[in-house]
PABA-276283 format. One record per residue: residue in three letters; x negated, y, z of N, C-alpha, C in turn. Coordinates in steps of 0.1 Angstrom, whole numbers, plus 5000, padded with zeros to 4 digits. Example, Ala and Ser with C-alpha at 12.3 -4.5 7.8 and 13.67 -1.06 7.14 Angstrom:
BEGIN
- r:n_u:n_v:n_w:ca_u:ca_v:ca_w:c_u:c_v:c_w
- ALA:4868:4943:5078:4877:4955:5078:4868:4967:5078
- SER:4872:4978:5071:4863:4989:5071:4871:5000:5079
This chain:
BEGIN
- r:n_u:n_v:n_w:ca_u:ca_v:ca_w:c_u:c_v:c_w
- MET:6807:2771:8924:6812:2774:8938:6826:2781:8937
- ASN:6836:2776:8944:6849:2782:8943:6851:2791:8955
- THR:6849:2804:8953:6850:2814:8963:6864:2814:8970
- TYR:6874:2813:8962:6888:2813:8967:6890:2802:8977
- ALA:6885:2790:8974:6886:2778:8983:6878:2781:8996
- LEU:6866:2788:8995:6858:2791:9007:6866:2801:9016
- VAL:6872:2811:9010:6879:2821:9018:6891:2815:9024
- ILE:6899:2807:9017:6911:2801:9022:6907:2791:9033
- GLY:6897:2784:9031:6892:2774:9042:6889:2781:9054
- ALA:6882:2793:9053:6878:2800:9065:6891:2806:9072
- ALA:6900:2810:9064:6913:2815:9070:6921:2804:9077
- ILE:6921:2793:9071:6928:2781:9077:6921:2777:9090
- ALA:6908:2777:9091:6901:2773:9103:6904:2783:9114
- VAL:6903:2796:9111:6906:2806:9122:6920:2805:9126
- PHE:6929:2803:9117:6944:2801:9120:6946:2789:9129
- ALA:6939:2778:9126:6941:2766:9134:6936:2767:9148
- VAL:6925:2773:9150:6919:2775:9163:6928:2785:9171
- LEU:6932:2796:9165:6941:2806:9172:6954:2800:9175
- LEU:6960:2791:9166:6973:2785:9169:6972:2775:9180
- PHE:6961:2768:9180:6959:2758:9191:6958:2766:9205
- LYS:6951:2777:9205:6950:2785:9217:6963:2791:9221
- ALA:6970:2797:9211:6983:2804:9214:6994:2794:9219
- LYS:6994:2782:9213:7004:2772:9217:7000:2764:9229
- GLY:6988:2766:9233:6983:2758:9245:6979:2743:9241
- LEU:6978:2741:9228:6974:2727:9223:6960:2723:9227
- GLU:6951:2733:9229:6938:2729:9233:6938:2723:9247
- ASN:6949:2725:9254:6950:2720:9268:6956:2706:9268
- THR:6960:2701:9257:6966:2687:9256:6955:2678:9252
- LYS:6957:2665:9255:6946:2655:9251:6948:2650:9237
- TRP:6960:2653:9231:6963:2646:9218:6960:2655:9206
- ALA:6960:2668:9207:6960:2677:9196:6947:2675:9187
- TYR:6935:2677:9193:6923:2676:9185:6920:2662:9179
- PRO:6923:2651:9187:6922:2638:9181:6931:2635:9169
- ILE:6943:2639:9170:6953:2637:9159:6949:2646:9147
- PHE:6944:2658:9150:6940:2667:9139:6928:2660:9131
- LEU:6919:2654:9138:6908:2647:9132:6913:2635:9124
- GLY:6923:2628:9129:6928:2616:9123:6936:2619:9110
- THR:6940:2631:9109:6948:2635:9096:6939:2637:9084
- PHE:6927:2641:9086:6918:2644:9075:6916:2633:9065
- PRO:6913:2621:9069:6912:2611:9058:6925:2607:9051
- ILE:6936:2610:9057:6949:2607:9051:6950:2614:9038
- TYR:6945:2626:9037:6946:2634:9025:6939:2627:9013
- TYR:6927:2622:9016:6920:2614:9005:6928:2602:9001
- TRP:6934:2595:9011:6942:2583:9008:6954:2587:8998
- VAL:6961:2598:9002:6972:2603:8993:6967:2606:8979
- PHE:6955:2613:8978:6950:2616:8965:6947:2604:8957
- ALA:6942:2593:8963:6939:2581:8956:6952:2574:8952
- VAL:6962:2574:8960:6975:2568:8956:6981:2576:8945
- TYR:6980:2589:8946:6986:2597:8935:6979:2595:8922
- ALA:6966:2592:8922:6959:2589:8909:6960:2574:8906
- SER:6967:2566:8914:6968:2552:8912:6954:2545:8911
- ASP:6945:2550:8919:6931:2545:8919:6929:2537:8932
- TYR:6933:2524:8931:6933:2516:8943:6919:2512:8948
- ALA:6909:2513:8938:6895:2510:8942:6890:2522:8951
- ALA:6894:2534:8947:6890:2546:8955:6898:2546:8968
- LEU:6910:2541:8968:6918:2540:8980:6911:2531:8990
- LEU:6906:2519:8986:6900:2510:8995:6887:2516:9000
- GLU:6879:2523:8992:6867:2530:8997:6871:2541:9007
- GLU:6881:2549:9004:6885:2559:9013:6891:2554:9026
- LEU:6898:2542:9026:6903:2536:9038:6892:2532:9047
- MET:6881:2525:9041:6870:2521:9049:6863:2532:9055
- ALA:6861:2543:9048:6854:2555:9054:6863:2562:9064
- GLY:6876:2563:9062:6885:2570:9070:6888:2563:9084
- VAL:6886:2550:9084:6888:2543:9097:6879:2548:9108
- ALA:6867:2552:9105:6858:2558:9115:6864:2570:9122
- PHE:6871:2579:9114:6877:2591:9120:6889:2587:9128
- LEU:6897:2577:9124:6908:2573:9132:6903:2567:9145
- ALA:6893:2559:9144:6887:2553:9156:6882:2563:9166
- ILE:6875:2573:9161:6870:2583:9170:6882:2591:9176
- GLY:6892:2594:9168:6903:2601:9173:6910:2593:9184
- TYR:6912:2580:9182:6918:2571:9191:6910:2570:9204
- ILE:6897:2569:9203:6889:2568:9215:6889:2581:9223
- ALA:6889:2592:9216:6890:2605:9223:6903:2607:9230
- TYR:6914:2602:9223:6927:2603:9229:6929:2594:9241
- LYS:6924:2582:9240:6926:2571:9250:6918:2573:9263
- PHE:6906:2578:9261:6897:2579:9273:6894:2594:9276
- ARG:6893:2597:9288:6891:2611:9293:6877:2612:9298
- SER:6868:2619:9291:6855:2621:9297:6848:2632:9289
- PHE:6837:2636:9294:6828:2646:9288:6823:2639:9275
- ALA:6819:2627:9275:6813:2620:9264:6823:2618:9252
- THR:6836:2616:9255:6846:2615:9244:6849:2628:9238
- LEU:6848:2639:9245:6850:2652:9239:6838:2655:9230
- LEU:6826:2651:9234:6814:2653:9226:6815:2644:9213
- LEU:6820:2631:9215:6822:2622:9204:6832:2628:9194
- LEU:6843:2635:9199:6852:2641:9190:6846:2653:9183
- ALA:6838:2660:9189:6830:2671:9182:6821:2665:9172
- ILE:6815:2654:9175:6806:2647:9165:6815:2642:9153
- GLY:6827:2638:9156:6836:2633:9146:6839:2644:9136
- TYR:6841:2657:9141:6843:2668:9132:6831:2671:9123
- VAL:6819:2670:9129:6807:2672:9121:6805:2661:9111
- MET:6809:2648:9115:6808:2637:9105:6818:2640:9094
- HIS:6830:2645:9097:6839:2648:9086:6834:2659:9077
- ALA:6827:2669:9083:6822:2680:9074:6811:2674:9065
- ALA:6803:2665:9070:6793:2658:9061:6800:2649:9051
- TYR:6811:2643:9055:6818:2634:9046:6824:2642:9034
- ASP:6829:2654:9037:6834:2663:9027:6823:2668:9018
- PHE:6812:2672:9024:6801:2677:9017:6795:2667:9007
- TYR:6794:2655:9011:6788:2645:9002:6798:2636:8995
- HIS:6811:2639:8997:6821:2630:8992:6820:2627:8977
- ASN:6817:2637:8969:6816:2635:8954:6804:2627:8950
- LEU:6794:2626:8959:6782:2618:8956:6785:2604:8958
- PHE:6793:2600:8968:6795:2586:8972:6808:2580:8967
- PHE:6818:2589:8965:6831:2584:8961:6836:2590:8948
- VAL:6843:2583:8940:6849:2588:8928:6864:2587:8930
- ASN:6871:2597:8935:6885:2597:8937:6891:2607:8927
- THR:6896:2602:8916:6901:2611:8906:6913:2619:8910
- GLY:6920:2615:8921:6932:2623:8925:6928:2635:8934
- ALA:6916:2635:8939:6912:2646:8948:6909:2659:8940
- PRO:6915:2670:8943:6911:2682:8936:6897:2686:8937
- THR:6891:2692:8927:6876:2695:8927:6873:2705:8938
- TRP:6883:2714:8942:6881:2724:8952:6883:2719:8966
- TRP:6888:2707:8968:6892:2702:8981:6880:2702:8991
- PRO:6868:2696:8988:6857:2697:8998:6853:2711:9001
- GLU:6853:2720:8991:6849:2734:8994:6859:2741:9003
- LEU:6871:2737:9002:6881:2743:9011:6878:2740:9025
- TRP:6873:2728:9028:6871:2724:9042:6856:2727:9046
- ILE:6847:2724:9037:6833:2727:9041:6829:2741:9040
- GLY:6833:2747:9029:6830:2761:9027:6836:2770:9037
- GLY:6848:2766:9041:6855:2774:9051:6850:2771:9065
- CYS:6842:2760:9066:6836:2756:9079:6846:2753:9090
- SER:6858:2748:9086:6868:2745:9096:6863:2734:9105
- ASP:6856:2724:9100:6851:2713:9108:6841:2718:9118
- TRP:6832:2728:9113:6822:2733:9122:6828:2741:9133
- ARG:6838:2749:9130:6845:2758:9140:6852:2749:9150
- LEU:6859:2738:9146:6866:2730:9155:6855:2722:9163
- CYS:6844:2718:9157:6834:2712:9165:6829:2721:9176
- GLY:6827:2733:9173:6822:2743:9182:6832:2745:9194
- VAL:6844:2746:9191:6855:2747:9201:6855:2735:9210
- LEU:6854:2723:9204:6854:2711:9212:6841:2710:9220
- GLY:6830:2714:9215:6818:2714:9223:6819:2723:9235
- ILE:6824:2734:9233:6826:2744:9244:6835:2738:9254
- LEU:6846:2732:9250:6856:2726:9259:6849:2715:9267
- ALA:6841:2707:9260:6835:2696:9266:6825:2700:9277
- PHE:6817:2710:9274:6808:2715:9284:6815:2723:9295
- GLN:6826:2730:9292:6834:2736:9303:6841:2726:9311
- LYS:6845:2715:9305:6852:2704:9313:6842:2698:9322
- GLY:6830:2695:9317:6819:2690:9325:6816:2699:9337
- ALA:6815:2712:9334:6812:2722:9344:6824:2723:9354
- CYS:6836:2721:9349:6848:2722:9358:6848:2710:9368
- ARG:6842:2699:9364:6841:2688:9373:6831:2691:9384
- LEU:6820:2698:9381:6810:2701:9390:6813:2713:9399
- THR:6820:2722:9393:6824:2735:9401:6839:2736:9402
- THR:6843:2747:9407:6858:2749:9407:6864:2751:9394
- GLY:6857:2758:9385:6862:2760:9371:6874:2769:9371
- SER:6879:2772:9359:6890:2781:9357:6903:2773:9359
- GLY:6914:2780:9362:6927:2773:9363:6931:2766:9351
- ARG:6929:2773:9339:6933:2767:9326:6926:2754:9324
- LEU:6913:2753:9327:6906:2740:9325:6910:2730:9335
- ARG:6913:2734:9347:6918:2724:9357:6931:2719:9352
- ARG:6940:2727:9347:6953:2722:9342:6951:2712:9331
- TRP:6941:2716:9322:6938:2707:9310:6932:2694:9315
- HIS:6923:2695:9325:6917:2683:9331:6927:2674:9338
- ALA:6936:2681:9345:6947:2673:9353:6957:2667:9344
- ALA:6960:2673:9332:6970:2668:9323:6965:2655:9316
- MET:6952:2653:9316:6947:2641:9309:6948:2630:9319
- PRO:6955:2618:9315:6956:2607:9325:6943:2601:9328
- ASP:6942:2596:9340:6930:2589:9345:6930:2575:9339
- PRO:6919:2572:9331:6918:2559:9325:6917:2547:9335
- GLY:6914:2550:9347:6914:2540:9357:6927:2535:9362
- ARG:6938:2542:9359:6951:2538:9364:6958:2529:9355
């Protein structure tokens, strides 16, 4: 177990959530979906770096699911798509945790999964998205806070 990777991963997760809050990115519809979509790209770069195109093909097939979830969450505005995005982060955590069992990507550093899983960044982001989803659902049913109303209003209506 790489303790340094665990600590750095936790610090990155806290920094990402605080940065999203400070910059108001959690109020945009694109930030969390794009963030999820960037995760598989790292494994693709690692495979290309190692010139392991069989691993690249496997990583591409697995990574398409995260890109699809990110696209769906970006394109459609609903309580269900926010929950789907949160599930996407949990799926990525499981993907990192089991990555070395299912894939042999010689370009990926051995500490890479521990950086993201051990630091629980996916779990923290999933928690934040789950909270936002339930608050957004509650905002629709009640008056909600001004911040959530602005976030809800900033997302385009898919019916238009």
